C-alpha positions as CSV (number, residue, x, y, z in Angstrom):
1,M,76.0,90.9,202.2
2,M,75.6,87.8,204.5
3,N,77.2,85.3,204.8
4,F,75.4,82.3,204.4
5,C,75.9,78.6,205.7
6,G,74.0,75.8,205.8
7,L,72.7,74.3,202.3
8,L,73.8,76.3,199.8
9,T,73.1,75.9,195.6
10,E,75.6,75.9,193.0
11,K,75.3,80.1,193.1
12,K,75.6,79.9,196.4
13,E,72.6,80.7,197.0
14,P,70.2,79.3,200.1
15,V,68.0,76.6,199.6
16,P,64.9,76.9,201.7
17,L,64.1,73.1,201.3
18,K,66.1,71.3,204.1
19,S,64.5,67.5,204.1
20,I,62.1,65.1,202.6
21,D,60.2,62.5,204.6
22,A,58.6,60.0,202.5
23,Q,56.4,57.4,204.1
24,L,54.7,54.7,202.0
25,E,51.8,52.5,203.1
26,V,51.2,49.2,200.5
27,R,48.1,47.5,200.9
28,D,48.1,44.5,198.7
29,H,48.8,46.4,195.6
30,V,47.7,50.2,195.6
31,A,50.0,52.8,197.4
32,T,49.3,55.2,199.4
33,L,52.6,58.2,199.8
34,V,52.6,60.9,202.3
35,S,55.5,63.2,201.4
36,T,56.9,66.2,203.9
37,L,58.3,68.8,202.8
38,T,60.1,70.7,205.6
39,Y,61.4,74.5,204.2
40,E,63.1,77.1,206.4
41,N,64.0,81.0,205.2
42,M,67.5,81.5,206.7
43,E,67.9,85.1,204.5
44,D,66.8,88.3,205.3
45,K,64.4,88.7,202.6
46,P,60.9,87.4,202.1
47,L,61.2,84.1,200.1
48,E,59.5,82.1,197.2
49,A,60.8,78.7,196.8
50,V,60.1,76.2,194.0
51,F,60.4,72.8,193.8
52,V,59.9,70.9,190.0
53,F,59.8,67.7,190.7
54,P,59.4,63.6,189.4
55,L,56.5,61.7,190.7
56,P,54.6,58.5,189.2
57,G,53.2,59.6,186.2
58,D,50.1,57.3,187.5
59,A,49.8,58.5,190.6
60,A,46.6,60.4,192.0
61,V,47.6,63.3,194.3
62,C,44.9,63.6,196.6
63,H,45.8,65.7,198.8
64,F,48.3,69.1,200.1
65,S,48.6,70.9,203.1
66,A,50.6,73.4,204.6
67,Q,51.7,74.0,208.3
68,I,52.9,76.9,209.9
69,G,54.1,77.2,213.3
70,E,50.8,76.7,214.7
71,T,48.3,77.6,211.5
72,H,47.3,74.5,209.7
73,I,46.4,75.6,206.0
74,V,44.5,72.6,203.1
75,A,44.8,73.7,199.7
76,E,41.6,73.2,197.4
77,V,41.6,71.6,194.3
78,K,40.7,74.6,191.8
79,E,40.9,75.9,187.9
80,K,44.3,76.0,187.4
81,Q,44.2,80.0,185.9
82,Q,42.3,81.0,188.9
83,A,44.4,79.0,191.7
84,Q,47.3,80.9,189.2
85,E,46.0,84.4,189.7
86,E,44.5,83.5,193.8
87,Y,48.4,82.5,194.2
88,D,49.7,85.6,192.6
89,D,47.2,87.9,193.9
90,A,48.2,86.1,198.1
91,L,51.6,87.2,197.3
92,S,50.6,90.6,196.0
93,S,48.8,91.6,199.0
94,G,51.5,90.1,201.5
95,Q,50.1,86.7,202.1
96,Q,51.6,83.6,202.4
97,A,50.6,81.0,199.7
98,F,51.4,77.3,198.2
99,L,50.3,76.2,194.2
100,L,50.8,72.6,193.6
101,E,50.3,72.3,190.0
102,E,51.3,69.1,187.5
103,S,52.9,69.9,184.4
104,E,51.0,70.4,181.0
105,Q,53.4,68.2,178.9
106,S,53.9,65.4,181.4
107,P,51.9,64.3,184.3
108,D,54.6,62.8,185.7
109,I,56.3,66.6,186.5
110,F,54.7,68.6,189.5
111,S,55.8,72.4,190.5
112,L,55.7,73.3,194.2
113,K,55.4,77.1,194.9
114,V,56.1,77.8,198.4
115,G,55.2,81.8,198.2
116,R,56.3,84.6,201.0
117,L,58.1,82.5,203.8
118,P,59.0,85.3,205.8
119,P,62.4,85.8,207.2
120,G,63.3,82.6,209.6
121,E,60.3,80.8,209.1
122,S,59.8,77.4,209.0
123,A,57.2,75.5,207.3
124,S,55.7,71.7,207.0
125,I,54.3,71.0,203.4
126,R,52.2,68.0,203.4
127,L,51.7,65.4,199.6
128,E,49.8,62.5,199.8
129,Y,49.1,60.6,196.3
130,V,47.7,56.8,195.8
131,T,48.5,54.6,192.7
132,E,48.3,51.1,191.9
133,L,51.9,48.7,191.9
134,A,52.7,47.6,188.5
135,V,53.0,43.6,188.3
136,Q,56.5,42.4,186.9
137,A,57.1,39.2,185.4
138,D,58.7,37.8,188.5
139,D,55.5,38.7,189.8
140,G,57.2,41.2,192.3
141,L,54.8,44.1,192.5
142,R,57.0,47.6,191.7
143,F,56.5,50.7,193.6
144,C,58.6,54.0,192.6
145,L,59.3,56.7,194.1
146,P,61.4,59.4,191.3
147,A,64.2,60.6,193.3
148,V,65.5,61.9,189.5
149,L,65.0,63.9,187.2
150,N,66.6,63.9,184.0
151,P,66.7,67.5,181.5
152,R,64.1,66.1,179.5
153,Y,64.2,67.2,175.3
154,Q,61.6,69.7,173.7
155,P,61.8,69.1,170.2
156,Q,61.6,71.8,167.8
157,G,57.9,72.9,167.4
158,S,56.2,70.9,169.8
159,E,53.3,72.1,171.5
160,G,52.8,74.1,174.9
161,P,55.5,75.4,176.7
162,S,58.8,74.0,178.0
163,V,59.1,72.2,181.9
164,Q,62.2,74.7,183.5
165,V,63.8,72.4,185.6
166,T,66.7,73.5,188.2
167,S,69.3,70.5,188.3
168,V,71.5,69.3,189.8
169,P,74.6,66.1,190.0
170,A,73.3,63.7,192.5
171,S,76.4,64.3,194.6
172,L,75.2,67.7,194.7
173,V,71.7,68.1,195.8
174,P,71.5,70.4,199.3
175,Y,68.7,68.5,200.9
176,S,67.6,65.3,202.7
177,L,65.6,62.4,202.2
178,S,64.3,59.9,204.3
179,F,62.2,56.8,203.3
180,S,60.0,54.3,205.1
181,A,57.3,51.8,203.9
182,Q,54.9,49.7,205.4
183,V,53.2,47.1,203.6
184,S,49.9,44.9,204.0
185,S,48.8,41.9,202.6
186,P,46.4,39.0,203.1
187,R,49.0,37.0,202.0
188,P,52.0,37.0,203.6
189,I,55.0,38.5,202.3
190,S,57.9,36.8,201.1
191,K,60.6,39.7,200.8
192,I,61.2,43.0,199.6
193,E,63.7,44.2,197.1
194,S,64.8,47.4,195.9
195,S,68.6,48.5,193.8
196,C,69.1,50.9,197.0
197,S,70.4,50.2,200.0
198,L,67.2,48.7,203.1
199,E,67.4,48.3,206.9
200,P,66.5,44.3,207.3
201,L,62.7,44.2,206.8
202,Q,61.3,43.6,210.0
203,Y,57.3,41.7,210.0
204,L,55.3,43.1,212.7
205,N,53.0,40.0,213.2
206,A,53.1,36.0,213.6
207,D,51.8,35.5,210.3
208,Q,54.1,37.9,208.0
209,T,50.9,39.5,206.7
210,K,52.6,43.1,207.6
211,A,55.7,44.2,207.9
212,T,57.8,47.3,207.4
213,V,61.0,48.5,206.0
214,K,63.1,51.8,205.5
215,L,66.1,53.2,203.5
216,G,69.7,52.9,204.2
217,G,71.4,55.5,205.5
218,G,73.3,57.9,203.3
219,H,70.9,57.6,199.9
220,K,72.8,59.4,197.3
221,F,69.9,60.8,195.0
222,D,71.8,58.7,192.3
223,R,68.7,56.2,191.3
224,D,65.0,56.4,191.9
225,I,64.1,55.1,195.1
226,E,62.3,51.2,193.7
227,L,60.8,48.7,196.5
228,L,59.7,45.5,194.9
229,I,57.0,43.3,196.9
230,Y,57.1,39.1,196.8
231,Y,53.5,38.3,198.4
232,K,53.2,34.2,198.5
233,D,50.4,32.7,196.2
234,A,50.3,36.3,194.6
235,H,48.1,37.7,192.4
236,Q,44.9,36.3,193.7
237,P,41.7,37.8,192.0
238,S,40.3,40.3,194.1
239,A,37.7,42.6,194.5
240,V,37.7,45.7,197.1
241,V,34.1,47.4,197.6
242,E,34.7,50.9,199.0
243,A,32.0,53.2,201.0
244,G,31.1,56.7,199.0
245,Q,31.8,59.6,200.9
246,A,28.8,60.7,203.5
247,S,29.2,64.6,202.6
248,A,29.2,64.2,198.9
249,K,25.9,63.9,196.6
250,P,24.1,60.5,196.0
251,G,24.3,59.5,192.3
252,S,27.7,61.5,191.9
253,L,31.2,59.4,191.9
254,M,32.1,60.2,195.7
255,G,28.6,59.8,197.0
256,D,28.2,56.1,195.9
257,P,29.9,53.3,196.6
258,V,33.0,51.6,193.5
259,V,34.4,48.5,193.8
260,M,37.9,48.0,192.5
261,V,38.2,44.2,190.8
262,S,41.4,43.6,189.9
263,L,41.9,40.0,187.6
264,Y,44.4,37.7,187.0
265,P,44.1,35.8,183.6
266,E,46.0,32.2,182.8
267,F,45.9,30.8,179.7
268,P,45.4,26.5,178.7
269,Q,49.0,25.6,178.6
270,S,48.0,24.3,174.7
271,V,48.1,27.8,174.2
272,M,51.3,29.3,175.9
273,S,53.4,26.5,174.5
274,S,52.6,26.9,171.1
275,R,54.4,30.6,169.3
276,A,53.0,32.7,166.5
277,A,55.1,31.9,163.2
278,C,53.9,35.3,162.2
279,G,53.9,39.2,163.4
280,E,55.8,42.2,162.2
281,F,58.0,43.3,165.2
282,V,59.1,46.8,164.6
283,F,62.5,47.7,167.0
284,L,62.7,51.7,167.7
285,V,65.7,52.4,169.1
286,D,67.2,55.5,171.2
287,R,70.2,56.8,169.9
288,S,70.3,59.9,171.9
289,G,73.8,60.9,173.9
290,S,72.0,60.0,177.2
291,M,72.2,56.5,175.6
292,V,76.0,56.4,177.0
293,C,75.6,56.4,180.6
294,S,76.0,53.6,182.1
295,M,73.4,51.1,183.1
296,N,74.5,51.0,186.7
297,N,77.6,51.4,188.6
298,S,78.6,48.1,189.5
299,T,79.0,47.5,185.5
300,P,79.9,51.0,184.4
301,Q,81.5,50.0,180.8
302,E,77.8,48.5,180.0
303,T,76.3,51.5,178.7
304,R,72.9,52.1,178.1
305,I,73.3,51.9,174.2
306,S,75.4,48.6,174.5
307,S,73.0,46.8,176.5
308,T,70.2,47.6,173.9
309,R,72.6,46.1,171.3
310,D,73.1,42.9,173.4
311,T,69.3,42.8,173.8
312,L,68.8,43.0,169.8
313,L,71.0,40.4,169.2
314,L,68.7,38.1,171.5
315,L,65.6,39.9,170.2
316,L,66.9,39.0,166.2
317,K,68.0,35.1,167.1
318,S,64.8,34.4,168.6
319,L,61.9,35.6,166.2
320,P,60.0,33.0,164.8
321,M,61.3,32.4,160.5
322,G,58.1,33.8,158.5
323,C,57.4,36.7,160.5
324,Y,58.6,40.0,159.5
325,F,61.1,42.7,161.3
326,N,62.5,46.2,160.6
327,I,64.7,48.2,162.8
328,Y,64.7,52.5,163.5
329,S,67.1,54.5,165.8
330,F,66.8,57.9,166.7
331,G,67.8,61.1,168.0
332,S,67.3,64.8,166.9
333,S,66.6,62.9,163.1
334,F,66.0,58.9,162.3
335,E,66.6,56.3,160.8
336,H,65.7,52.9,159.2
337,I,67.8,49.3,158.4
338,F,65.0,48.8,155.9
339,P,63.0,50.9,153.9
340,K,60.0,49.1,155.4
341,S,59.6,45.6,157.2
342,V,61.2,42.3,155.4
343,E,60.7,38.7,156.0
344,Y,62.9,37.5,158.6
345,S,65.2,35.3,157.1
346,E,69.4,34.4,157.1
347,K,70.4,36.9,154.6
348,T,68.0,40.0,156.7
349,M,68.9,38.5,159.9
350,E,72.4,39.5,159.3
351,E,72.2,42.6,157.3
352,A,70.5,43.5,160.5
353,L,73.0,42.8,163.2
354,N,75.6,44.0,160.8
355,K,73.9,47.7,161.3
356,V,73.0,46.6,165.3
357,E,77.2,46.1,165.9
358,E,77.4,49.9,164.4
359,M,75.0,51.2,166.9
360,G,76.4,54.4,168.3
361,D,75.3,57.4,170.7
362,N,75.6,59.6,168.5
363,L,71.9,61.2,166.5
364,G,71.7,63.9,169.3
365,G,68.0,64.5,171.3
366,T,65.6,62.7,172.0
367,E,62.5,63.3,168.9
368,I,60.3,59.8,169.1
369,L,57.5,61.5,167.5
370,Q,58.8,61.4,163.5
371,P,59.9,58.6,163.8
372,L,56.2,56.7,165.3
373,K,54.5,58.7,162.8
374,H,56.7,57.1,159.6
375,I,56.7,53.6,161.3
376,Y,52.4,54.1,161.9
377,S,52.5,56.0,158.2
378,Q,53.7,52.4,157.0
379,A,50.8,49.5,155.2
380,C,50.2,46.8,158.3
381,I,51.3,43.8,156.6
382,P,47.9,41.2,156.2
383,K,47.7,38.1,159.1
384,H,51.0,39.6,160.4
385,P,49.7,41.6,163.7
386,R,52.1,44.4,163.5
387,Q,54.5,44.4,167.6
388,L,56.2,47.9,168.2
389,F,59.0,47.7,170.5
390,V,60.9,51.2,172.2
391,F,63.8,51.3,173.7
392,T,64.4,54.6,175.4
393,D,65.7,56.7,178.3
394,G,62.6,58.3,178.6
395,E,63.9,61.9,178.2
396,V,61.2,63.7,176.6
397,G,59.1,66.9,177.0
398,N,56.4,65.8,174.7
399,T,54.9,63.1,176.5
400,K,51.0,64.1,175.8
401,E,52.1,63.9,172.1
402,V,53.7,60.5,171.6
403,T,50.9,58.8,174.1
404,D,48.0,60.6,172.0
405,L,49.7,59.4,168.4
406,V,50.5,55.9,169.9
407,K,46.5,55.9,170.8
408,K,45.3,57.0,167.7
409,N,46.8,54.1,165.8
410,A,46.5,51.6,168.9
411,D,43.9,49.2,166.7
412,S,47.0,48.7,164.1
413,H,49.7,47.3,166.8
414,R,50.5,46.6,170.0
415,C,53.1,48.6,171.9
416,F,55.6,47.3,174.6
417,S,57.7,49.5,176.0
418,F,61.0,50.0,177.7
419,G,62.6,52.7,180.1
420,I,66.1,52.6,180.1
421,G,68.3,53.9,183.1
422,E,67.3,55.9,186.4
423,G,65.1,59.2,186.1
424,A,63.2,57.8,182.8
425,S,59.9,59.2,182.6
426,T,57.0,57.2,183.5
427,A,54.3,58.8,182.0
428,L,56.2,58.2,178.8
429,I,56.8,54.7,179.5
430,N,53.8,53.4,180.8
431,G,52.1,55.8,178.7
432,M,53.1,53.7,175.5
433,A,52.2,50.4,176.8
434,K,48.6,51.7,178.1
435,E,47.6,53.3,175.1
436,G,48.8,50.6,172.7
437,G,47.7,47.8,174.6
438,G,51.6,46.0,175.4
439,Q,53.7,46.0,178.8
440,A,56.0,48.3,180.3
441,Q,59.2,47.8,181.5
442,F,61.7,49.4,183.6
443,I,65.1,49.0,183.8
444,T,66.6,50.1,186.8
445,G,69.7,49.4,189.2
446,A,71.2,46.5,188.6
447,D,69.2,45.0,186.3
448,R,69.7,43.1,182.9
449,M,67.4,44.9,180.3
450,Q,67.8,41.0,178.1
451,P,65.2,39.3,180.5
452,K,62.8,41.5,180.8
453,V,62.7,42.2,177.1
454,M,62.3,38.6,176.5
455,Q,59.6,38.6,178.6
456,S,57.7,40.9,176.6
457,L,58.4,39.4,173.0
458,R,56.9,35.7,174.5
459,F,54.0,38.0,175.4
460,A,54.0,39.7,172.1
461,L,54.1,35.8,170.4
462,Q,51.3,34.4,172.4
463,P,48.3,34.6,170.8
464,A,46.2,37.7,170.6
465,V,43.2,38.5,172.9
466,E,40.5,39.8,170.8
467,D,36.6,40.5,171.6
468,I,37.1,41.7,175.3
469,S,33.7,42.7,177.3
470,V,33.0,42.8,180.7
471,S,29.4,41.8,182.3
472,W,28.1,41.7,185.5
473,D,25.6,39.5,187.1
474,L,24.2,41.6,190.3
475,P,21.2,41.1,192.8
476,K,18.3,43.3,191.6
477,G,18.6,46.9,192.8
478,V,22.3,47.2,192.1
479,S,24.0,48.3,189.1
480,A,27.5,49.0,187.9
481,T,28.7,51.7,185.4
482,V,32.1,50.8,184.3
483,L,34.7,53.9,185.3
484,S,37.9,52.7,183.2
485,P,38.6,52.6,179.6
486,P,37.7,49.2,177.6
487,I,40.4,46.5,178.3
488,T,42.3,46.2,175.3
489,A,44.8,43.4,176.3
490,I,45.6,40.8,178.4
491,F,48.6,38.9,179.2
492,Q,48.7,35.7,180.8
493,G,49.3,36.3,184.1
494,Q,48.9,39.8,183.9
495,R,46.2,42.1,186.5
496,S,43.5,43.7,184.7
497,L,41.7,46.6,186.9
498,I,38.2,47.6,186.5
499,Y,37.2,50.3,188.3
500,A,33.2,50.7,188.5
501,Q,30.4,53.0,190.3
502,L,28.1,50.9,192.1
503,T,24.6,51.9,192.6
504,L,22.9,50.1,195.5
505,Q,19.5,50.7,196.9
506,S,19.4,48.2,200.0
507,S,21.6,47.9,202.7
508,E,21.6,44.1,202.9
509,E,25.0,41.6,202.7
510,A,24.8,40.2,198.8
511,D,27.0,39.1,196.4
512,G,27.9,40.0,192.7
513,T,29.9,38.7,189.6
514,V,32.0,40.5,187.0
515,T,32.8,38.0,184.2
516,V,35.7,39.0,181.5
517,K,35.1,37.3,178.0
518,Y,37.9,37.0,175.2
519,S,38.5,35.0,172.3
520,L,41.2,33.7,172.7
521,A,43.4,31.8,169.7
522,G,39.8,31.6,168.3
523,H,38.4,29.3,171.4
524,P,36.3,31.6,174.0
525,S,37.9,32.1,177.1
526,Q,36.6,33.8,180.5
527,S,37.8,35.1,184.0
528,Q,35.0,35.8,186.5
529,L,35.1,36.6,190.2
530,H,32.7,36.7,192.7
531,F,32.3,39.3,195.5
532,N,30.4,40.3,198.7
533,L,29.4,43.8,197.9
534,K,29.3,44.6,201.6
535,P,32.3,47.9,201.1
536,A,35.7,47.4,203.0
537,E,36.1,48.7,206.7
538,D,38.5,51.3,206.6
539,S,39.5,51.8,203.1
540,G,39.3,55.3,203.0
541,L,38.9,57.3,200.3
542,T,41.6,55.2,198.0
543,V,39.6,52.9,195.3
544,H,37.6,56.4,194.7
545,R,40.7,58.4,194.0
546,L,42.5,55.9,191.4
547,A,38.6,55.9,189.9
548,A,39.0,59.3,189.7
549,R,42.3,59.9,187.9
550,T,41.6,56.8,185.6
551,M,38.4,59.0,185.0
552,I,40.6,62.4,184.7
553,R,43.0,60.2,182.3
554,S,41.0,59.5,180.0
555,L,39.4,62.4,179.7
556,E,41.8,64.3,179.2
557,S,43.3,62.0,176.4
558,E,39.9,62.8,175.0
559,E,40.4,66.6,175.0
560,R,43.8,66.8,173.2
561,T,41.8,64.9,170.3
562,Q,38.7,66.9,170.2
563,S,37.2,69.5,168.1
564,E,37.4,72.7,170.0
565,Q,33.8,73.1,171.3
566,N,34.1,69.4,172.3
567,D,37.5,70.6,173.9
568,E,36.5,73.2,176.3
569,E,33.0,70.9,177.1
570,M,35.7,68.0,178.2
571,K,37.8,70.4,179.7
572,K,34.8,71.3,182.1
573,R,34.6,68.2,182.8
574,V,37.6,67.2,183.9
575,V,37.6,70.4,185.9
576,E,34.9,69.3,187.6
577,L,35.7,65.6,188.3
578,S,38.9,67.2,189.3
579,V,37.5,69.4,192.0
580,Q,35.1,66.9,193.1
581,S,37.1,64.2,194.1
582,G,40.1,66.2,195.2
583,V,42.6,64.9,192.5
584,S,45.2,66.6,190.6
585,S,44.6,66.9,186.7
586,S,46.3,69.2,183.6
587,F,43.6,71.7,184.1
588,T,43.6,72.0,187.8
589,A,46.0,73.2,191.0
590,F,45.9,72.8,195.1
591,I,46.3,76.4,196.2
592,A,46.2,76.9,199.6
593,V,46.3,81.1,201.5
594,N,47.4,81.5,204.9
595,K,44.7,84.3,205.6
596,D,45.0,83.9,209.1
597,S,48.2,85.6,209.7
598,G,47.0,89.2,210.7
599,E,49.5,90.9,208.9
600,S,51.0,90.6,205.6
601,V,54.9,89.9,205.2
602,E,56.4,93.0,203.7
603,G,59.6,93.4,201.5
604,P,60.9,92.5,198.1
605,L,60.5,88.6,197.1
606,V,63.4,87.1,196.4
607,R,63.1,83.7,194.5
608,R,65.1,80.2,195.2
609,N,64.8,77.7,192.3
610,I,64.8,74.0,194.7
611,P,67.8,71.8,192.4
612,T,66.3,68.2,191.2
613,P,69.0,65.4,191.3
614,F,69.8,64.5,187.3
615,F,71.3,60.6,186.7
616,P,75.4,62.0,187.6
617,M,78.0,61.7,184.8
618,G,80.2,60.0,187.2
619,V,78.7,56.9,186.0
620,M,79.0,57.3,182.6
621,A,80.7,54.5,181.0
622,A,84.8,54.6,181.8
623,A,84.5,57.9,182.5
624,C,87.6,59.8,182.8
625,S,89.9,56.8,181.1
626,A,87.5,57.1,177.8
627,P,88.1,58.1,174.6
628,P,87.9,61.8,174.0
629,R,84.1,60.8,172.5
630,H,82.8,60.2,175.8
631,L,85.0,62.6,177.9
632,M,83.1,65.3,176.0
633,K,79.7,65.3,173.9
634,C,77.5,68.4,172.7
635,L,74.9,67.7,170.3
636,A,74.2,68.8,167.7
637,R,71.1,71.5,169.1
638,P,71.4,74.9,170.2
639,Q,72.7,75.2,173.7
640,P,72.3,77.8,176.9
641,K,75.5,79.8,177.0
642,A,75.9,79.0,180.9
643,M,76.4,75.0,179.6
644,A,79.2,75.5,177.1
645,C,81.5,75.8,180.6
646,M,81.1,73.8,184.0
647,A,82.4,73.4,187.5
648,P,85.0,70.9,188.3
649,T,83.3,68.8,189.9
650,A,80.2,68.8,187.6
651,L,79.0,65.9,185.7
652,A,76.2,65.9,183.6
653,C,74.0,63.2,182.0
654,A,71.6,64.3,179.5
655,D,70.9,64.6,175.8
656,S,71.8,68.4,175.7
657,L,75.7,67.9,176.9
658,Y,78.5,66.2,178.1
659,I,81.4,67.6,179.7
660,S,84.3,66.2,181.4
661,A,85.1,67.1,185.4
662,M,88.2,68.8,184.0
663,P,89.6,72.3,185.7
664,E,89.6,74.8,182.9
665,P,86.3,75.9,181.1
666,C,85.2,74.0,177.9
667,S,83.4,75.3,174.2
668,L,81.1,73.4,172.7
669,L,83.0,70.7,170.2
670,D,81.9,70.3,166.3
671,M,79.7,67.4,165.9
672,S,80.9,66.4,163.1
673,A,84.2,65.4,164.9
674,L,82.3,63.4,167.2
675,S,79.7,61.8,165.3
676,A,81.7,58.5,164.4
677,A,80.3,55.5,166.3
678,E,82.5,53.2,168.5
679,P,84.0,50.3,167.1
680,P,81.9,47.2,168.9
681,Q,83.9,45.6,171.2
682,P,84.3,42.0,171.4
683,R,81.4,40.0,172.9
684,K,82.5,38.7,176.9
685,D,78.9,37.5,177.5
686,P,79.1,33.6,176.5
687,V,75.4,33.4,176.3
688,L,75.8,36.1,174.0
689,Q,79.3,34.6,172.1
690,L,77.5,31.5,171.2
691,V,73.7,33.6,171.0
692,S,76.1,35.6,168.0
693,L,76.7,31.7,166.0
694,Q,72.7,30.7,165.9
695,K,71.8,31.0,162.2
696,A,67.9,32.7,161.5
697,S,66.6,29.2,160.9
698,G,67.1,28.3,164.9
699,C,70.3,25.6,164.0
700,W,74.3,25.8,164.6
701,M,77.2,25.2,162.2
702,L,80.1,22.9,163.3
703,D,82.9,25.1,163.1
704,A,86.1,26.5,164.9
705,N,84.0,29.4,166.7
706,L,81.9,26.5,168.1
707,A,84.3,24.4,169.6
708,A,86.4,27.5,171.0
709,M,83.0,28.6,172.6
710,L,82.4,25.4,174.2
711,G,85.6,25.3,175.7
712,K,86.9,22.5,173.5
713,T,89.0,21.6,170.0
714,S,87.5,21.2,166.3
715,E,89.4,18.0,166.1
716,Q,87.5,16.9,169.9
717,V,84.8,18.0,168.5
718,E,84.3,16.0,165.3
719,K,85.8,13.1,167.2
720,A,83.1,12.4,170.0
721,K,80.5,12.8,166.8
722,P,77.8,10.0,166.8
723,P,78.5,8.4,162.9
724,S,76.7,9.2,160.4
725,V,75.0,12.5,162.0
726,N,74.3,15.1,160.2
727,N,76.8,18.2,161.3
728,E,74.6,21.3,161.6
729,V,71.6,18.7,164.1
730,W,75.6,17.3,166.3
731,A,76.1,21.4,166.5
732,S,72.1,22.5,167.8
733,I,72.5,19.6,170.1
734,L,75.9,20.2,171.7
735,A,74.9,23.7,172.3
736,L,71.1,23.3,174.2
737,I,73.3,20.7,176.0
738,W,75.4,24.0,177.3
739,L,72.8,26.3,177.8
740,H,70.5,23.9,180.3
741,G,74.1,22.6,181.5
742,F,75.6,25.5,182.1
743,K,73.2,28.7,182.1
744,M,70.2,27.8,183.5
745,D,70.4,30.6,185.3
746,V,69.6,33.3,182.9
747,M,66.7,30.8,181.1
748,E,64.4,33.4,180.8
749,E,66.7,35.1,178.1
750,W,67.7,31.9,175.7
751,E,64.7,29.8,176.2
752,L,62.6,31.3,173.0
753,L,65.9,30.6,170.9
754,A,66.3,27.3,172.0
755,M,63.1,26.8,171.3
756,K,63.4,27.4,168.2
757,A,66.6,25.2,167.8
758,A,65.0,22.3,169.5
759,S,61.9,22.6,166.8
760,W,64.4,23.3,164.1
761,I,66.6,19.4,164.9
762,K,63.2,17.7,165.3
763,A,61.6,19.3,161.9
764,Q,65.4,17.1,160.7
765,N,63.6,13.8,162.0
766,A,67.2,13.3,162.3
767,P,68.6,9.6,163.5
768,H,70.5,8.8,166.8
769,V,69.4,11.9,168.6
770,S,69.2,10.0,172.1
771,E,72.9,8.8,170.8
772,C,74.0,12.6,170.1
773,V,72.7,14.0,173.6
774,E,74.4,10.9,175.8
775,A,77.7,12.2,173.1
776,G,77.1,15.7,173.9
777,N,76.6,15.3,177.6
778,T,80.3,13.1,178.3
779,L,81.8,15.7,175.9
780,L,80.5,18.5,178.0
781,G,80.4,17.2,181.1
782,C,76.8,17.8,181.9
783,A,73.7,15.7,182.5
784,V,71.3,17.2,180.9
785,K,68.2,14.6,179.7
786,K,66.7,14.8,176.2
787,E,63.4,15.4,177.2
788,A,64.8,18.7,178.6
789,L,65.9,19.5,175.7
790,G,62.8,19.4,173.7
791,I,63.9,17.3,170.7
């Protein structure tokens, strides 16, 4: 038996993957990532190395190649079954082969096979993809290189096979990762932030439109690599025209020019300041076992479920009177607070908050499909548009079933989705929001959930944009065929992307105009952009590949809902488009065979699964000092026997199992003994303490709790109140002064409920409001002006 040194799996098997080098190039809001994976076979037998890993769900994988010694092999895109057969045939005949394929269940998981790597041989694999960067609430552009792949829960009876992933805790990942990024933009780069440790930002020119940044040393694989890029004068409308491929057939997608149009609609202030007093708000909360994990390392006591509870408090206090709401929660089963949505009132709000306080991470797996079906089966309430808010850590295996269901019901609601923690499925979170005409947000690293969710609530409270249409004004002889799906939602300041194939009969320079028209609060509005039709230089085929990816995803979605005859036709179109554009799909794969090696690689083939990091249990709340419910948790579904015991250092955080760092093997526990929710802890956040005292109408009561929250005695508060002023008016003004005077740094979290309080105060037509503000400032030691309070 050989004595191995170097990189080993937890089973003491050598790991052939040695390193990953990722190089990112960002141009404005489009990113290209090139990853180089270095393999080395240190065994005495030929290897097949299998690596299942995450990629962004909206990425267009467009290049795959291998370098073995002096031989360079570029993979081709072929129909998936054909590619798999060629790979198997190559291995059977002793040839080296390489296969890259997308999971059939979720477009954010890929499998890479390196077949028949000879003993002592090395191979370098190059993988390239392009993607658009999502716009964040604070105008930053988000790039995420997924480094964490948590186990995906596969509900019983779901379609297709589950994704087989070999996972280890982040601290045990046996290969290295390096990452660098080069950013360029027509506008200066303000800053680049990350939840990971970065080396200092280096500007490459005097006007600061080009910069580079690198990942700091010692990346622990305990989080995804996230970059937030900020430009000065961000988000200007733009159009990029890209020339077609010279070798491609004219009239085809790759042969004709393609334009990518980016629009950022701005709504009138009068519309933005008005808030809808109607709507049905349905909150769907993940209560699976993995929600016990901490939000981040710096605050281990703040778990995903506790942060969600706090966020629900803010949401419920911020809802307008007259709307309807309900709260669902799910795991292996699902629950709802009310049989159907109820009108928002003090009584229903308090009943819901009491239930929210009892919510724990004790409902088992992550079966989101059934509660969604139940929500969609409920009749919509006339004149109250349905707004669905989904909170989940995204560890599901039936992503496409979920997003298809959201799309099927898109006409009856808007869907806002929130991915909580490291490793949340981008395909699930982005897919639900995209198909549901809403917005996706990811809460990772040191992010607070509350501001991101409240920003989405502001969008949900905006008047719905209706009657959206796109028109083109182009010179004679030029036509545009829109490639992207119809725009179904427009939000203030958020990007709307349009891809179109251009037919040009003349090479002369000319200009065109694209106009997006829509109805906003009953008033016709539009966003317009003039652009030059001359193709941009040195843009390669990035825009074409992004357009192809958009078309492929749309066709795949249609294919899943078609009859069997149309299904085959749609699949054929996807394969043709994927092969033509060189962009991966669920029906194709990249295949490369080394036919030039001259001699076959003999010997029995040994399979080695490359481990992927999952979110470590080390950041689970109160890890070793936690109560038994947190130290060991097993959910009510069948478990692999191998998971019934553990290595002393292995700490898992998945819906399937939680085990502590105990020296002895541990067995599965009776779920009934663990299902009781943890008693809620008193809120320490002063903003949440104050918010918890607010009434549904928006006012506060003048009582000892409010006085204590303000750091005063009841006598001090009573004594400072101007004569003949209503107690609730005085209490509400004090609360607003405290928020504006001491908590402006988190204004986005309380702004909506403060607006509700201000509206309530104005509706009372109370006298001496100015005197109250002056007295309140004196009492609390503030200098807040009445105008700032909105009263």
